[in-house]
N, C-alpha and C positions, 0 to 999 in steps of 0.2 A: 681694390678688394682686399679686405683683411680676412684671413682665413680663421674663422672662429671654430676651433676644435670643440666638439661636444664633450662635456665632462661626463664621463661614465666610469664605472668600475670595470676593470678587465680590458680585454682586447678592443682596439679601435680599428675599424676597417673602412676603406673608402674606394670609390672608383672616380677617377677624374678624367675629364676630356679637355684637350687643348686643340683648338681649331686654328691652324696656322694661316697667316697671310700667304697667298701663293708664292710670292717672291722671297719669303722667309722660311719656307718649309724645311729646306735642307739645313739651314743654320739651326733651326729649332730641333731638328732630329739630332744633330751633333750635340747640342747643349743638353737635351734631355737624356741622351744616351750616356753622357759623361756623368750624370748623377747616379746611374744604376749601381755600379759596383761599390762606390763609397757609401751609398745609402744602405745597401745590404749589409755592410760591415758595421753599421752603427749599433750601439747598444739598444735593445728593444725592438729592432726591426725584425719582424717575423716573415715578411714577404714584401717584395717590391719588384713589380714587373711592368715593362713598357711594351705597348702594342701599337700597331697602326691598323686602322680600319680601312674598308674599301674606298671611303671618301678621302683618305689621306689625313684624317685626323688622328692625333695621338691619344691613346687611352692608357692610363696607368692604374694599376691596382696596388693598394698598399695595405699592409696589416702590421699593426704596432701593438706591443705588449701593453701599453698604457697611454692615456692622454698625455702624461708628462713626457714620455718618450717621443711622441709625435711633436709636441710643442718644442722640445729641445732640437729636433730635426729642423723644424721650420725657422728656428732662430739662428741656425748656422749661417755664416757670412755668404756662402754661395746661394743659399736658399733665399735669404733676404734680398740679395742682388737680383735674383730671378723674379721675385715678387715685385720688385720695383721696376724692372724693365720688361716685364712680360707682355705688355700691350704693344711693344715694338715688334713682337713676333706673332701676335694673335689677332684674328679678325673679330673675335668676341672674347669676353673674359672666360677664365677657366670655369668649367662646370664641375662641381664636386657633389657626389652623392655619398652620404654617410650610411654605412651599413651596420647592422647589429648581428653579430655571429649567433647562429642558433645551434651550433655544435657544442658539445661539452668541452 
């Protein structure tokens, strides 16, 4: 999966879901949790939150100042490594829903 970031003016928001393989859920939790603080410190990161739903799937919400900021994030070595190895953790590929903010 190549993550194709939509080109838009202004803020880019998304909700993603990662459905772990049962035997890899704990490792995926550790890995995704390790991304939270560094990502929040990146230039252009307006919000980055990781959640777990009742089914044990990981849901993340992200808000970026611009498409360029999100693309820069996705090109970081640890994000490229995750993109390349993600299917060793997941029972199906990441689901990403792109959102358009309606607030001013």
